[in-house]
C-alpha positions in Angstrom: 75.7 74.8 79.9 75.9 71.9 82.9 77.3 73.2 85.8 80.6 71.7 86.9 82.7 70.3 90.2 85.7 72.6 91.0 88.9 70.3 91.6 90.2 70.6 95.6 92.9 73.4 94.7 89.9 75.6 92.8 87.7 75.9 95.9 91.2 76.4 97.9 92.2 79.0 96.3 89.0 80.8 95.6 88.4 80.4 99.1 92.1 81.6 100.4 91.8 85.1 97.7 88.2 86.1 99.3 89.5 85.9 102.1 92.5 88.0 101.6 90.9 90.3 99.6 88.4 91.1 103.4 91.7 90.8 104.9 93.1 94.1 102.6 89.6 96.2 102.8 89.9 95.9 106.7 93.6 96.9 106.7 93.5 100.2 105.3 94.8 103.0 107.1 92.3 105.4 108.2 93.8 108.9 106.6 93.3 112.2 109.2 90.0 113.9 108.3 89.0 111.2 106.0 85.1 110.4 107.0 86.5 107.0 108.3 88.2 109.0 111.1 87.2 108.8 115.2 84.1 110.6 115.9 85.6 112.5 118.9 82.7 111.9 120.9 83.5 107.5 120.3 83.4 105.5 123.3 86.8 104.7 122.1 88.5 108.3 122.4 86.4 108.8 126.0 89.1 105.8 127.2 91.7 107.3 125.3 90.8 109.7 127.6 89.7 108.5 131.1 93.3 106.0 130.6 95.5 108.7 130.0 94.3 110.3 133.2 94.4 107.5 135.4 98.2 107.4 134.3 98.9 111.1 134.9 97.7 110.7 138.7 99.6 108.0 139.0 
């Protein structure tokens, strides 16, 4: 069986659907207590704490 070349519309649909799936995977909501929750000693948590401290000092 020979390999057929996709028409332009089909190639576009293939790429678009792949990107949509990737976007949906990245956009999943993090639930409290889930394994993917932000660890308490992460750099983001430290930065947020420092920003709150600076805002309270003003």
